[in-house]
Kinemage of the C-alpha trace (Angstrom):
@kinemage 1
@onewidth
@group {chain A} dominant
@subgroup {mainchain}
@vectorlist {calphas} color= white
{ca met a 1} P 0.000 0.000 0.000
{ca ser a 2} L 1.224 3.436 -0.919
{ca tyr a 3} L -0.059 6.755 0.327
{ca phe a 4} L -0.872 9.980 -1.436
{ca ile a 5} L -1.228 12.980 0.842
{ca phe a 6} L -3.328 15.889 -0.358
{ca ile a 7} L -4.379 19.123 1.284
{ca lys a 8} L -7.638 18.389 3.059
{ca asp a 9} L -11.055 19.631 1.924
{ca leu a 10} L -9.911 20.495 -1.591
{ca asp a 11} L -11.739 17.819 -3.572
{ca asn a 12} L -11.554 18.298 -7.355
{ca ile a 13} L -8.975 21.075 -7.143
{ca asp a 14} L -5.845 20.626 -9.249
{ca asn a 15} L -2.348 20.514 -7.760
{ca thr a 16} L -3.284 19.805 -4.152
{ca ile a 17} L -0.845 16.908 -3.720
{ca tyr a 18} L 1.396 17.523 -0.724
{ca arg a 19} L 3.481 14.378 -0.227
{ca ile a 20} L 3.716 10.707 -1.159
{ca ala a 21} L 4.775 7.782 1.010
{ca asn a 22} L 5.623 4.267 -0.080
{ca thr a 23} L 4.907 2.517 3.221
{ca gln a 24} L 3.207 3.101 6.556
{ca thr a 25} L 6.644 3.749 8.077
{ca asp a 26} L 7.392 6.340 5.388
{ca leu a 27} L 4.047 7.976 6.121
{ca glu a 28} L 4.852 8.117 9.835
{ca asn a 29} L 8.301 9.589 9.091
{ca leu a 30} L 6.670 12.529 7.296
{ca asn a 31} L 5.572 13.759 10.739
{ca leu a 32} L 2.305 15.170 9.428
{ca asn a 33} L -0.544 16.518 11.457
{ca gln a 34} L -2.985 14.247 9.671
{ca ser a 35} L -5.981 16.421 10.534
{ca tyr a 36} L -4.806 18.873 7.824
{ca tyr a 37} L -4.455 16.306 5.064
{ca lys a 38} L -6.463 13.849 3.020
{ca ile a 39} L -4.528 10.576 2.905
{ca ile a 40} L -5.520 8.187 0.148
{ca val a 41} L -4.221 4.642 -0.146
{ca asp a 42} L -3.430 3.643 -3.718
{ca ser a 43} L -1.433 1.124 -5.728
{ca gln a 44} L 2.300 0.584 -5.821
{ca asp a 45} L 2.188 1.084 -9.600
{ca asn a 46} L 0.699 4.556 -9.220
{ca phe a 47} L 3.179 5.404 -6.472
{ca asn a 48} L 6.090 4.348 -8.691
{ca ala a 49} L 4.731 6.325 -11.637
{ca val a 50} L 4.478 9.492 -9.520
{ca lys a 51} L 7.821 8.886 -7.814
{ca leu a 52} L 9.544 8.531 -11.200
{ca ile a 53} L 7.590 11.514 -12.564
{ca lys a 54} L 5.823 9.537 -15.264
{ca lys a 55} L 2.482 10.611 -13.822
{ca gln a 56} L 1.219 13.441 -11.667
{ca ala a 57} L -1.402 12.995 -8.969
{ca leu a 58} L -3.460 15.933 -10.188
{ca lys a 59} L -6.401 15.961 -7.773
{ca tyr a 60} L -8.690 13.799 -5.720
{ca asn a 61} L -12.415 13.298 -5.332
{ca gln a 62} L -13.263 11.542 -2.077
{ca asp a 63} L -10.899 8.542 -2.236
{ca thr a 64} L -10.247 8.548 -5.982
{ca ile a 65} L -7.126 10.172 -7.418
{ca thr a 66} L -6.945 11.609 -10.920
{ca phe a 67} L -3.561 10.935 -12.493
{ca ile a 68} L -2.231 12.549 -15.654
{ca asp a 69} L 0.743 11.531 -17.765
{ca val a 70} L 3.856 13.672 -17.527
{ca glu a 71} L 6.522 14.207 -20.141
{ca val a 72} L 9.899 15.317 -18.863
{ca asn a 73} L 12.527 16.741 -21.150
{ca phe a 74} L 15.812 18.305 -20.122
{ca gln a 75} L 17.114 19.929 -23.296
{ca asp a 76} L 20.647 20.322 -22.027
{ca lys a 77} L 22.960 20.247 -19.051
{ca ile a 78} L 21.818 23.726 -17.983
{ca asp a 79} L 18.167 22.619 -17.687
{ca leu a 80} L 19.071 19.530 -15.697
{ca asn a 81} L 21.455 21.446 -13.462
{ca lys a 82} L 18.732 23.991 -12.599
{ca tyr a 83} L 16.438 21.179 -11.516
{ca ile a 84} L 19.191 19.510 -9.477
{ca leu a 85} L 20.095 22.780 -7.719
{ca met a 86} L 16.464 23.305 -6.735
{ca leu a 87} L 16.168 19.722 -5.516
{ca lys a 88} L 19.423 19.925 -3.573
{ca gln a 89} L 18.280 23.099 -1.820
{ca ser a 90} L 15.099 21.392 -0.612
{ca ile a 91} L 17.089 18.416 0.611
{ca lys a 92} L 19.679 20.630 2.287
{ca asp a 93} L 16.944 22.539 4.112
{ca phe a 94} L 15.607 19.245 5.461
{ca leu a 95} L 19.077 17.977 6.416
{ca asp a 96} L 20.074 21.209 8.156
{ca asn a 97} L 16.901 21.247 10.240
{ca asn a 98} L 16.516 17.534 10.991
{ca pro a 99} L 19.863 15.938 11.891
{ca asn a 100} L 18.166 13.326 14.099
{ca his a 101} L 15.362 12.374 11.725
{ca pro a 102} L 14.996 8.603 11.092
{ca ile a 103} L 15.576 9.003 7.331
{ca tyr a 104} L 18.268 11.670 7.548
{ca glu a 105} L 20.909 9.260 6.231
{ca gln a 106} L 18.777 8.242 3.237
{ca trp a 107} L 18.369 11.857 2.157
{ca asn a 108} L 21.979 12.725 2.943
{ca asn a 109} L 23.117 9.860 0.700
{ca tyr a 110} L 20.799 11.070 -2.050
{ca tyr a 111} L 22.154 14.615 -1.669
{ca asn a 112} L 25.674 13.234 -2.108
{ca gln a 113} L 24.536 11.202 -5.113
{ca leu a 114} L 23.263 14.415 -6.702
{ca asn a 115} L 26.538 16.176 -5.898
{ca asn a 116} L 28.528 13.412 -7.529
{ca leu a 117} L 26.446 13.184 -10.699
{ca asn a 118} L 28.556 13.922 -13.782
{ca leu a 119} L 26.215 15.966 -15.971
{ca asp a 120} L 28.638 15.677 -18.883
{ca ser a 121} L 28.168 11.906 -18.983
{ca ile a 122} L 24.444 12.245 -19.799
{ca thr a 123} L 23.157 12.308 -23.357
{ca tyr a 124} L 20.884 15.285 -24.084
{ca pro a 125} L 18.125 15.875 -24.546
{ca leu a 126} L 17.257 13.697 -21.541
{ca asn a 127} L 13.682 12.629 -22.215
{ca lys a 128} L 12.988 11.270 -18.750
{ca ser a 129} L 13.009 12.483 -15.190
{ca leu a 130} L 16.161 12.465 -13.118
{ca gln a 131} L 14.407 9.961 -10.874
{ca gln a 132} L 13.783 7.639 -13.840
{ca tyr a 133} L 17.381 8.124 -14.985
{ca phe a 134} L 18.696 6.998 -11.581
{ca asn a 135} L 16.204 4.136 -11.443
{ca asp a 136} L 17.337 2.927 -14.877
{ca leu a 137} L 20.927 2.869 -13.580
{ca gly a 138} L 19.878 0.881 -10.490
{ca gln a 139} L 20.678 3.810 -8.211
{ca pro a 140} L 18.495 5.184 -5.421
{ca ser a 141} L 15.771 7.433 -6.717
{ca leu a 142} L 13.767 9.817 -4.549
{ca asn a 143} L 11.057 12.294 -5.427
{ca pro a 144} L 10.810 15.675 -3.666
{ca leu a 145} L 7.264 14.679 -2.647
{ca gln a 146} L 8.837 12.043 -0.378
{ca leu a 147} L 10.824 14.636 1.559
{ca pro a 148} L 9.584 15.165 5.133
């Protein structure tokens, strides 16, 4: 079972996804005040598609999520680097403020993986998400929606 966390009381409103969690433990590690959120249990396939940015969880209606397909295209190293810098800043903010968090090490390792990525070794345009790229290489892949 995977979990999709939306802002509560916003049925049928686009872009209300807040976080995603792969397991109950991951959900607990998000440290959410669940009274503010609508948590919907959905399939592992849909979780993986959102995690790898193949689909977007657009909105919900009661306990049904509307997913849309996503096309990702990084035209060049500059585009990909902009995305990575934004992602690294979000991760760094979490790491700086949560040194004792149960998944600190997981995100710290991912941060280091991003730092060590050789952007010159990638063929452009990159017609997939960075998360899919890492997954294809058998490397850890995390989506910003998984960040506590």
